[in-house]
N, C-alpha and C positions, 0 to 999 in steps of 0.2 A: 351219867351214870349208863350204863350198857346192857347189851342183850346176849347173854351168854349161850349158843348154838352148839351142843354135844351130840356128836353121832353114836353114843351108845357105847358099850364098853363093859366087858366084866373087870378089868383093873382097877381094884377100888382106891391104889393110891395115884394112880396118873388119874383116876375123873376127879379126885379130891382136888390134886394141884392145878385142874382147870376151872375149878371153883372157888380157888382161893381168893382172888380177885371179887369174883360175885358174892363172898363172904364180907369179905373189907367193904366193898361199896354199899352192903346193906347195913353193915356197923356204921358206916358215914350218913348213912340216911336217917338213922336213928339219934345221931345229932348228941351223941352223950348218954344217950339212957340204953338199955340193953334192946338190942334189935330183934324186932320179930320177923321170923323165915316161917313164912307159909310155906309148907310141903305138901304139894298135890299131888294124889295118888287114885288110879283106879285099879282097883283089884279084881281078879278072875278068882271064880270060886273057889276055896280053899286054900288061898294066897296066905300064905302065914309068914312069907320070909319078906316081903318087899319093904315094908316100914322100916322093919331092922337094917335092911340092905342101905336103903336110902338114907335113913336118919344116918346112919354109920359113914356114908361118905360126905356127908354134909360137917360131921363132927371133926371127920379126918380133915376136912379142909379150913377148918377153925371157929367154926359153930359152937358155943355151948349147949350142952343139953336143953337148959332151959330156954335156949332161943328158937328152938323149933318147934313150932307147933303143926299138927299133922293132924290134915283133912284127908280122909281116907273114903271112898266111896264103892261101891262096886258095879258094874259094868251095868247101864240103864238108869243109873243115877246121875243127880248131876252135885255140883257144888253150889252151897250155898252160904253167905258171909264169909267166904274164906278171905278175902280181902282186907279186913276189918283190923286196921293198926298195923299191916302188912309193911315192912320195911323192903323187904324183897318175897319173891315167889319163884319157888323153886317146882318146876312142873315135869314128872317123872315117865316113865317108861312103860310101855303096855301096847294093848290093843289100839292102835291111833285113831278108829274110827268113834271108838268108846270114850275117849279124852276129846275129841273135839265134840261131842255130843253132852260131855260133864261141864264143859265150862259155859254152855251158852249162857249163864245165867250170870256170868260174873265179867264175859267179854270186855265188858264198857267200862267195869271196875280198872280191868287189869290195863287196859289201855289209856284210862287216864293217869292212875299210878304211875306207868311207866311214863308218860308223857312229863308228869313231875317231878320225876327223879329216881323214882324206886328200878333198880335193877331185876333185869327175870334173867331167867337159866330154865332152859327148856332141855332134857335128855331124849334123845330118840324121838318118841311120840311128842314130847314136849315141844320137842325145835320143830317139828313137822309142823303143829299146830299154830305154831306164832306166827306163822307167815299170812298176806294176805290172801294170796291163792294157796290154800292149804292142799297139799297132794298127801293124802289119808291112806292111798293103798290101793290095789288092784294090780292085775298081772297080764292084762290083754289091753292093747289098743287098735282098735278098727277089728276084732276078733283075731289079732296076731301076739302071741304070747312075747311080752319083751323084756321080763325078769320071771324068776322063778314062782309057781304058784305058792311056795314055801313063802315067799316074801310080799304075799298079797292081800295081809292083813283083813283076810277072810272076806274079800271082796274080788268080783270077776273083773268088770271092765277100770281099768286105771280113772281114779274119781278126784276131783279137785272140788273142794266145798270152800266157801268162805271161811276165813281162818281169823284170827286173834288181829291180823291189821298191823302187827309192831314191824314188818316187814314187808316189802312192795316184789319181793320176789319169793320163788317156792322152794321148799327145803326137803330132799330126802336124805336119809340116815342110812347106817352100817353100808356107805357105798362099795367098797371093795369087797367086803366080807360077805354083804348077801349078793353082790352083783347088782345094786340098785340103780347104780348109774345110766345104765341101759334103758330103765324104766323113765327118767328125767329127761334122758334124750328122746323117747320118743316122744314123751308128753311136750316138748318143745316142739318139736317134729311136726305134730298134730294139731300144734297150736291150741293145746289145753291150758299152756302155761306161755309167757312168752318168755322167760327166761329163770334159771334159779341155781340152787348149789347143791351137790350131794357130797355129806360129811362120812370121813372113813369113822371107824370106831376109836375112843381114844385120843378124838380129838375135837377141838373144839374152833368155832369160826365166833370172835366178838365183835360185834356192832355197836358201836359207841361213836356220841356226835361229838365227843372231843378228839378222836382220833381214826386213822385210817381202817378200814377191818383189818382184823389179825388174826392168822392161822396160830394155833396153841395143840402143842401135843405130839404124838408120834405116827399120826398118819397125814393124811392129803386131803385137800379141800378141790371140789372138782367143779369149775363155774361152767354152766351151761347156757348159751344164748343162742336166739334166734340171729341169723346175718341174712343177707341177700344172697350167699352162695350158699346156704344150708346151715346145719347146727353145726356152733362152734364150740370146743371144751378146751378150757384151761385148766391147767393143773397148779394149785395155789399151794405153798408149803410153807411150815413155819421158820 
């Protein structure tokens, strides 16, 4: 089974196409019964659109309405019992630090289920927190602005926190669209993380034990790592 990391994007058709394999793997995990896909969302105040939006993406990807079990909390709350009977988990997007805090109580359950064959999909914030070293936001490193404050996730200094641990490298999102590649480069250069990927919108990086990592979608994935000569950036394409 696989981990699907989506860099964000508002194109429903493209995001749905990137999640078709995830829905298929959840159905395979269910082994003949109707799959249970846990949709985890952290909502901002007065957010009355995200549940329908993310549910719609999953349905467009092939999930039946009854397959989707929505777990929605507001910022400051945590998820509880979200993994019961889940055959796949899709963690949506929003304020990354809030998502990081919200999964604290179910992180071990997610890791165990993924290790046993359950697929995971993360969109934007959900992709960032999937990492072991989770780059949750910020726009300054050593007092120097390395990305627009608008991309800072309400944090000042760039922060790396322990994430879900499904990956051993950091993940940043909205790479070309928000300019977050420079944040990841700065984080690697400062030694906050040793390596990572910055994923464009409408693009996915798929990690599977059965195959080499694959880029899918209309954008690119930017691989960043520390080398003896400095920071090295490699462009990965579908």
